[in-house]
C-alpha positions in Angstrom: -40.6 -32.5 -67.8 -37.5 -31.9 -69.7 -34.3 -31.6 -67.6 -34.1 -27.9 -68.1 -30.9 -26.2 -67.0 -30.9 -22.5 -66.1 -27.8 -20.3 -66.0 -27.3 -16.6 -65.3 -24.3 -14.7 -66.8 -22.3 -12.8 -64.3 -22.5 -9.6 -66.4 -26.3 -9.5 -65.8 -25.9 -10.2 -62.2 -23.5 -7.4 -61.8 -26.1 -5.0 -63.1 -28.1 -5.8 -60.0 -30.5 -8.4 -61.3 -31.5 -10.9 -58.6 -32.8 -14.1 -59.9 -34.5 -17.3 -58.7 -36.1 -20.0 -61.0 -38.2 -23.0 -60.6 -39.3 -26.0 -62.5 -42.9 -27.3 -61.6 -43.8 -30.6 -63.1 -47.4 -31.9 -63.5 -49.5 -28.9 -62.7 -53.2 -29.0 -63.3 -54.0 -25.7 -64.8 -57.6 -24.4 -65.5 -59.2 -21.3 -67.1 -60.6 -20.4 -63.7 -60.7 -21.8 -60.1 -63.5 -20.5 -57.9 -61.6 -21.1 -54.7 -58.6 -19.2 -55.9 -60.8 -16.3 -57.3 -62.2 -15.9 -53.7 -58.7 -15.8 -52.3 -57.5 -13.4 -55.0 -60.4 -10.9 -54.6 -59.6 -10.6 -50.9 -55.9 -10.0 -51.6 -56.8 -7.4 -54.3 -58.9 -5.4 -51.9 -55.8 -5.2 -49.5 -53.6 -4.2 -52.5 -55.9 -1.6 -53.7 -56.0 0.0 -50.3 -52.2 -0.1 -50.1 -51.7 1.6 -53.5 -54.4 4.2 -52.8 -52.0 5.5 -50.1 -48.7 5.0 -51.9 -47.1 6.4 -55.1 -45.6 4.0 -57.7 -42.8 6.6 -58.5 -41.6 6.6 -54.9 -41.4 2.8 -54.4 -37.7 1.7 -54.2 -38.2 -1.8 -55.6 -40.1 -0.5 -58.7 -37.4 2.2 -59.1 -34.8 -0.6 -59.0 -36.2 -2.1 -62.2 -36.1 1.4 -63.8 -32.5 1.7 -62.7 -31.7 -1.5 -64.4 -33.1 -0.3 -67.7 -31.3 3.0 -67.4 -28.0 1.0 -66.9 -28.4 -0.7 -70.3 -29.6 2.4 -72.1 -33.3 1.5 -72.6 -36.3 3.9 -72.2 -38.4 3.5 -69.1 -41.3 5.0 -71.1 -41.2 2.1 -73.6 -39.9 -0.6 -71.2 -41.9 -0.8 -68.0 -41.3 -3.7 -65.7 -44.1 -6.2 -65.4 -44.9 -5.5 -61.7 -45.2 -1.8 -62.4 -47.5 -2.4 -65.4 -49.8 -4.7 -63.3 -49.9 -2.1 -60.4 -50.8 0.6 -62.9 -53.7 -1.6 -64.1 -54.8 -2.2 -60.6 -54.8 1.5 -59.7 -56.6 2.4 -62.9 -59.1 -0.3 -63.2 -59.3 -1.9 -59.8 -58.3 -5.3 -61.1 -56.0 -7.0 -63.5 -56.7 -9.3 -66.4 -57.8 -12.9 -65.5 -55.9 -15.3 -67.9 -55.8 -18.7 -66.2 -55.3 -19.9 -62.7 -51.5 -20.3 -62.9 -50.9 -17.0 -64.6 -53.4 -15.2 -62.3 -51.5 -16.7 -59.3 -48.1 -15.3 -60.3 -49.6 -12.0 -61.3 -50.9 -11.8 -57.8 -47.6 -12.6 -56.3 -45.9 -10.1 -58.6 -48.1 -7.3 -57.4 -47.9 -8.3 -53.8 -44.2 -8.4 -53.6 -43.4 -5.9 -56.6 -41.2 -8.6 -58.2 -41.1 -9.6 -61.8 -42.5 -13.1 -62.2 -42.9 -15.1 -65.4 -44.0 -18.6 -66.3 -43.2 -20.6 -69.5 -44.3 -23.9 -70.8 -41.2 -26.1 -70.6 -42.4 -28.3 -73.5 -42.3 -25.3 -75.8 -38.8 -24.2 -74.8 -36.0 -25.2 -77.1 -33.1 -26.7 -75.0 -31.9 -24.8 -71.8 -32.3 -21.1 -70.7 -29.6 -18.5 -70.1 -30.1 -15.0 -68.6 -27.5 -13.0 -70.5 -26.8 -9.8 -72.4 -27.9 -9.6 -76.0 -25.8 -9.1 -79.1 -28.6 -8.1 -81.3 -28.9 -11.3 -83.3 -31.6 -12.8 -81.0 -35.2 -13.6 -82.1 -38.3 -12.3 -80.2 -42.0 -12.3 -80.9 -43.8 -10.8 -78.0 -46.9 -12.1 -76.3 -50.0 -12.0 -78.5 -47.9 -10.7 -81.5 -46.9 -12.4 -84.7 -44.2 -9.9 -85.8 -40.6 -10.2 -84.9 -39.1 -7.3 -82.9 -35.7 -5.8 -83.2 -33.4 -6.5 -80.3 -30.5 -4.1 -79.4 -27.1 -5.3 -78.2 -26.6 -4.8 -74.5 -30.1 -5.7 -73.4 -30.7 -8.5 -71.0 -33.1 -11.4 -71.6 -33.9 -15.0 -71.0 -32.7 -16.9 -74.1 -33.0 -20.5 -75.3 -30.7 -22.7 -77.1 -32.0 -21.5 -80.5 -31.4 -17.9 -79.7 -35.1 -17.2 -79.0 -35.8 -14.6 -76.3 -38.5 -15.9 -74.1 -38.6 -12.9 -71.8 -37.2 -9.5 -72.7 -35.9 -7.7 -69.6 -38.6 -8.4 -67.0 -41.0 -6.5 -69.3 -42.7 -8.8 -71.8 -42.8 -12.5 -72.5 -42.8 -14.3 -75.8 -45.8 -15.9 -77.5 -44.2 -19.2 -78.2 -43.8 -20.4 -74.5 -46.9 -18.8 -72.9 -48.8 -20.9 -70.3 -52.2 -22.2 -71.3 -54.7 -24.3 -69.4 -53.2 -27.3 -71.1 -49.6 -26.5 -69.9 -48.3 -29.2 -67.5 -44.6 -28.4 -66.9 -43.6 -24.9 -66.0 -40.5 -22.9 -65.9 -40.9 -20.1 -63.4 -38.9 -16.8 -63.2 -38.8 -14.8 -59.9 -36.7 -11.6 -60.5 -35.8 -8.7 -58.3 -33.1 -6.1 -58.3 -30.6 -4.4 -56.0 -33.5 -3.3 -53.7 -34.6 -6.9 -53.0 -32.7 -9.2 -50.7 -32.3 -12.9 -51.2 -34.5 -13.5 -48.2 -37.2 -11.3 -49.5 -37.3 -13.2 -52.9 -37.3 -16.5 -51.1 -40.4 -15.4 -49.0 -42.2 -14.5 -52.3 -41.0 -17.8 -53.9 -42.4 -19.8 -51.0 -45.7 -17.8 -51.3 -45.9 -18.6 -54.9 -45.1 -22.4 -54.3 -47.8 -22.6 -51.7 -50.4 -21.2 -54.0 -49.4 -23.1 -57.0 -49.3 -26.5 -55.2 -52.7 -25.7 -53.5 -54.6 -24.7 -56.5 -52.7 -26.3 -59.5 -50.8 -29.1 -57.7 -47.4 -30.1 -59.2 -43.9 -31.1 -58.0 -41.4 -28.2 -57.4 -37.7 -28.1 -58.1 -35.4 -25.2 -57.7 -33.4 -24.6 -60.8 -31.2 -22.0 -59.0 -31.3 -20.1 -55.8 -30.8 -16.4 -55.5 -27.6 -15.3 -53.8 
């Protein structure tokens, strides 16, 4: 694994973004893992029950992400946080897409804790990563797309040393660094907002680590700790 360095700009943190990141080396990913699928299905039933009794619009953590987008002048109709998108899928379809074991694990944690999680293949990242405000010159091709998207000044994103955005807000990841069954070394993002304490994010992070190391193995390093 490359010795990836992660830095978060204070201007983004001052908006209310809470961020913790990991590097996990030597994972064994797979298209599917029957043991994890059994565990996942049980968790999904519990989550379906919870969201049958609760409204997305009233949840303070999900509202915290919408507030972040409002602060930087972006539409919450167009830019929906990843946990909110996953929860809508769960409510509407009773499930969410199965991609591969590692991605399915972090999607489950994202729904469970209402945090924005992302994973990127470190060997496809150019240099290091900074969470910072954009100036409009950045390059971004979203997941499963082949067309560059316009980036507006004043957004926040996770940006590599060649000015590529690997994750725009906590909404959509890029195509270049997506995790596949062949990925071995992973950069993980666990993002909250002003409604999520450092302790809450750490609990979710430990849950993520337990599942990844159980079903995909790997050696974990904290790249930063949320404060």
